[in-house]
C-alpha positions in Angstrom: 148.9 99.9 94.3 146.3 102.5 95.1 147.2 105.9 93.6 146.3 109.1 95.4 146.4 112.4 93.6 147.1 115.9 95.0 145.3 118.6 93.0 147.2 121.8 92.2 145.5 124.8 90.7 148.2 126.7 88.8 148.0 129.6 86.5 149.7 129.3 83.1 152.4 131.7 84.2 153.7 129.1 86.7 153.4 126.0 84.7 157.2 125.6 84.4 157.1 126.4 80.6 154.3 123.8 80.1 151.6 124.7 77.7 147.9 123.8 78.0 145.9 123.3 74.8 142.1 123.6 75.2 140.0 122.0 72.5 136.5 120.6 72.0 135.9 117.0 71.1 135.0 116.7 67.4 131.8 115.2 66.2 132.4 111.7 64.9 135.8 111.4 66.5 136.4 108.2 68.5 138.8 107.7 71.3 141.1 105.5 69.2 141.1 108.2 66.4 142.2 110.8 69.0 145.0 108.5 70.2 146.2 108.1 66.6 146.0 111.8 65.8 148.0 112.7 69.0 150.5 109.8 68.4 149.7 108.2 71.7 150.1 104.4 72.2 146.8 102.7 71.6 148.1 99.4 73.2 148.6 100.8 76.7 145.8 103.4 76.5 143.1 101.1 75.1 143.8 97.5 74.1 145.4 96.6 77.4 142.5 98.1 79.4 139.8 96.0 80.9 136.4 95.8 79.2 134.8 98.3 81.5 137.4 101.0 80.9 137.3 100.3 77.2 133.5 100.8 77.4 134.1 104.1 79.3 136.0 105.5 76.3 132.8 105.2 74.2 131.2 107.9 76.4 133.2 110.7 74.7 130.7 113.2 73.3 131.1 116.0 70.7 131.6 119.5 72.0 133.1 118.6 75.4 135.9 120.8 76.5 139.2 118.8 76.9 142.8 119.7 77.8 146.3 118.6 76.8 149.3 119.6 78.8 152.6 119.7 76.9 156.1 120.2 78.2 158.6 122.7 76.8 159.7 120.1 74.3 156.2 119.9 72.9 155.7 116.3 74.2 152.3 115.5 75.7 152.6 115.1 79.5 148.9 114.8 80.5 145.4 114.7 78.9 142.0 115.3 80.5 138.9 114.0 78.6 135.6 114.5 80.5 133.2 111.6 80.1 130.3 112.9 82.1 129.8 115.3 85.0 131.5 113.0 87.5 134.4 111.2 85.7 137.1 112.0 83.3 139.8 110.1 81.5 143.3 111.0 82.7 146.3 110.1 80.4 149.6 110.6 82.2 153.1 110.3 80.9 155.0 107.6 82.7 158.7 107.5 81.8 158.7 106.4 78.1 155.1 105.4 78.0 151.6 106.5 79.2 149.1 105.4 81.7 145.3 105.5 81.6 143.0 106.0 84.5 139.5 107.3 85.3 139.5 110.0 87.9 136.8 112.3 89.5 136.1 115.7 87.9 136.7 118.7 90.0 133.8 121.2 89.5 131.8 123.8 91.3 128.0 124.2 91.3 126.2 127.5 91.2 122.5 128.3 91.6 121.4 130.8 89.0 118.1 132.4 88.1 116.6 134.9 85.6 113.3 136.4 84.5 112.4 137.2 80.9 109.3 138.3 78.9 108.1 136.1 76.0 108.3 137.7 72.6 108.4 134.6 70.4 108.6 131.3 72.3 110.1 130.1 75.5 112.9 128.1 73.7 113.8 131.0 71.3 113.7 133.7 74.0 115.7 131.7 76.6 118.3 130.9 74.0 118.5 134.5 72.9 118.8 135.7 76.5 121.3 133.1 77.7 123.0 131.7 74.6 122.5 128.2 76.0 120.6 125.5 74.2 120.7 123.4 77.3 119.0 125.9 79.6 116.3 126.4 76.9 115.9 122.6 76.6 115.4 121.9 80.3 112.7 124.6 80.6 110.7 123.3 77.6 111.1 119.7 78.6 109.7 120.4 82.1 106.4 121.7 80.8 106.3 119.5 77.6 103.5 117.3 78.6 101.4 119.7 80.7 101.2 123.0 78.7 100.5 124.0 75.1 102.8 126.9 74.4 101.6 127.3 70.8 98.0 127.6 71.8 98.0 129.4 75.1 101.1 131.6 75.2 100.8 135.3 74.5 103.5 137.9 73.8 104.5 139.6 77.0 103.9 136.6 79.3 106.6 136.1 81.9 108.8 133.1 82.8 111.2 132.5 85.7 113.9 129.8 86.0 116.0 128.8 88.9 118.6 126.1 88.1 121.9 124.7 89.1 124.9 124.8 86.7 128.2 123.0 87.1 131.4 124.8 86.1 134.7 123.1 85.2 137.8 125.2 84.5 135.6 128.3 84.5 133.2 127.1 81.8 129.6 125.7 82.1 129.8 122.0 82.2 127.2 119.2 81.9 123.4 119.7 81.7 122.0 122.3 84.2 119.4 120.9 86.7 116.1 122.8 86.8 115.1 123.4 90.4 111.9 125.4 89.8 110.3 127.1 86.9 107.2 129.3 86.5 105.5 130.5 83.3 102.6 133.0 83.3 100.1 132.2 80.5 96.9 134.3 80.1 97.5 135.8 83.6 97.7 132.3 85.3 101.0 131.1 86.8 102.1 127.5 86.1 104.9 125.9 88.2 107.1 122.8 88.3 109.3 121.9 91.2 112.1 119.5 91.6 111.4 117.5 94.8 113.9 115.8 97.1 113.0 112.4 95.4 114.5 113.8 92.2 111.1 113.9 90.5 109.1 116.9 89.3 105.7 118.0 90.7 103.2 120.7 90.1 101.9 123.1 92.8 99.4 120.5 94.0 102.0 117.8 94.6 101.1 115.8 91.5 104.0 114.3 89.6 104.6 115.9 86.2 104.3 113.2 83.6 107.4 112.8 81.5 108.9 109.9 79.5 107.3 106.9 81.4 108.8 103.5 81.2 107.9 100.1 82.6 110.2 98.2 84.9 112.0 95.8 82.6 111.9 92.8 85.0 108.7 92.7 87.0 109.2 92.3 90.8 113.0 92.0 90.5 115.4 93.3 93.1 117.8 96.0 92.3 121.3 94.6 93.0 123.4 97.5 91.7 122.5 101.2 91.1 123.5 103.7 88.5 126.6 105.7 89.3 128.9 107.9 87.3 131.8 107.4 89.7 132.5 104.8 92.3 135.9 103.7 93.8 135.9 100.0 93.3 136.9 98.3 96.6 138.5 95.3 94.9 140.0 96.8 91.7 141.1 99.9 93.7 140.3 102.4 91.0 137.5 104.7 89.9 134.8 102.9 87.9 131.4 103.8 86.5 128.2 101.7 86.4 126.1 103.2 83.7 122.9 101.3 84.3 120.7 99.4 86.8 121.2 95.7 87.6 118.0 93.7 88.3 118.8 90.3 90.1 116.3 87.7 89.0 116.1 83.9 88.4 117.5 82.6 85.1 114.8 82.6 82.5 112.7 85.4 84.1 111.0 87.3 81.2 112.4 90.7 80.3 110.0 93.3 78.8 110.6 96.3 76.7 110.6 99.4 79.0 109.0 101.5 76.3 107.7 101.2 72.8 110.3 101.4 70.0 112.3 99.7 67.3 114.9 97.0 68.0 118.2 98.3 66.6 120.5 95.5 67.9 119.9 91.9 69.0 123.1 89.9 69.2 126.1 89.1 71.4 128.4 92.0 72.2 131.5 91.5 74.3 131.1 91.9 78.0 127.4 92.7 77.5 126.7 89.2 76.4 123.4 88.7 74.6 122.2 92.3 74.2 119.1 94.0 72.9 119.0 97.7 72.1 115.7 99.5 71.5 115.3 103.0 70.0 112.5 105.1 71.4 111.1 108.6 70.8 112.9 111.8 71.7 116.4 110.4 71.3 116.0 107.7 74.0 117.5 104.2 73.8 117.3 101.3 76.2 119.8 98.4 76.5 119.2 95.0 78.0 122.3 92.9 78.6 123.4 89.4 79.8 120.3 87.8 78.4 120.0 84.0 78.4 118.1 84.2 75.1 116.0 86.4 72.9 112.3 85.8 72.5 111.4 84.3 69.1 111.0 87.0 66.5 113.1 89.7 68.4 115.6 90.9 65.8 116.9 94.1 64.3 114.2 96.2 62.8 111.4 94.7 64.9 108.9 97.2 66.4 108.0 96.3 70.0 105.4 97.7 72.4 106.0 98.8 76.0 105.6 95.7 78.2 106.2 93.2 75.4 108.6 90.3 76.3 111.9 90.6 74.4 114.0 88.0 76.1 114.9 86.1 79.3 117.3 86.8 82.2 120.6 85.1 82.0 124.3 85.5 82.8 126.0 85.8 79.4 129.1 88.0 78.9 130.9 89.4 81.9 128.5 88.4 84.7 128.8 86.7 88.0 125.2 85.5 88.2 121.8 85.8 86.5 120.6 89.4 86.3 119.6 92.1 83.8 121.9 95.0 83.2 119.5 97.8 82.1 120.8 101.0 80.5 118.9 104.2 79.5 120.6 106.6 77.1 119.5 109.9 75.6 121.2 110.8 72.3 123.9 108.4 73.2 124.7 109.5 76.7 123.9 107.2 79.6 121.5 108.7 82.2 120.1 107.3 85.4 117.0 105.2 84.6 115.5 105.7 88.1 115.1 109.4 87.3 112.6 108.6 84.5 111.7 105.0 84.9 108.3 104.9 86.6 105.4 102.6 86.5 102.8 105.3 87.2 102.9 108.9 88.1 103.1 109.7 91.7 100.7 111.7 93.9 102.3 112.9 97.2 100.5 112.1 100.4 101.0 112.4 104.2 104.5 113.4 105.4 105.9 113.4 101.9 103.2 115.9 100.7 103.7 118.1 103.9 107.5 118.3 103.2 106.9 119.0 99.5 104.5 121.9 100.4 107.1 123.5 102.6 109.7 123.2 99.8 107.1 124.6 97.3 106.4 127.6 99.5 110.2 128.4 99.7 110.5 128.1 96.0 107.5 130.3 95.4 109.1 133.0 97.6 112.2 132.9 95.5 110.1 133.1 92.3 108.2 136.2 93.6 111.5 137.9 94.6 112.9 137.4 91.1 109.7 138.6 89.5 109.7 141.7 91.7 113.3 142.4 90.8 112.9 141.4 87.1 116.1 139.5 87.5 118.1 139.5 84.2 120.3 136.7 83.1 123.8 137.4 84.1 126.7 135.7 82.4 129.4 135.0 84.9 132.7 136.9 84.3 135.5 134.7 82.9 137.3 132.9 85.6 141.1 132.8 85.7 142.2 130.1 83.4 143.7 127.2 85.4 145.0 123.8 84.7 144.6 120.7 86.8 147.9 118.9 87.4 147.7 115.5 89.0 150.7 114.1 90.7 151.2 110.7 92.5 151.8 111.1 96.2 155.2 109.4 95.8 156.3 112.1 93.4 155.1 114.9 95.7 157.1 113.6 98.6 160.3 113.1 96.5 
């Protein structure tokens, strides 16, 4: 039966004596450890789940803000555990037991901007001004492969950032998305822009080189894209597909998308025959449903970008021969298409014309913030609210 939920935003004062506990997910704590600590039934909330939902629970990450709603008797009524910026685990009391489901996250997105003078380094000064490691990280990562801050940056140089930040329950949530950034070094301005194709370019329309990967199956057709939330038309519930599926003939060679060290090469549940490769800067790639591994591919083996590591198959939970390819950074699944590129791109024709118009609009915004010397403004605390999800049948009763 399809379940539809009505979302109520209620302040604490009208929660009918219910109490909301806000907490941050602890480093090293697993989902099963959390269930045991809260005295919640692992059978119905984990072991009876399908493999995809069990795999979802592995996405819990340290530091994420979570909520527990308790009744006046102190018994847990609901739990919200965000998995990413799109989906969250919802545990709901159902008579004498509990139910598990993945539901969309309700959030708001705000465009924010600020200007600062450099005294030490971009990372240090952004962190000092905003208190956010994430904002500092996205700025530095944007210019990482094109500028040398240590060599060319001088005290008093200026930077400007315009970015999007999601908010959930009044708190910053998920990684901010850098829209445009400018840093002035030795009286010369350097820019990067997020284009409509989700790639970053400089002011000439040349793609900014980042972490480049090869396509793991050459010439293969993408049969399923990455999505953090999708309402499954057959299963009638919210699911996530945390990778890219490449449909190809059985036995087609699979190559390492980047140079790195093999950290896993064995069979693993619904993944079937699986290879994991650890790369630089916290990246990890996964290659699932393989028919077989190439001779010599084992844990501890160092492989080069483009080297064959195995062959397309249909092992594990699979309806046909294909490669399920995942890209993770520090454990969190990210969309491979945002960083997987064979070569850097140079915009031409209509694409370049559209980008130049976008660039000019961005530049006007940058100049406005420079003129106003826009400071970083921390948003005032929003009224604390709790999300209460109720089945449609309960609402009408």
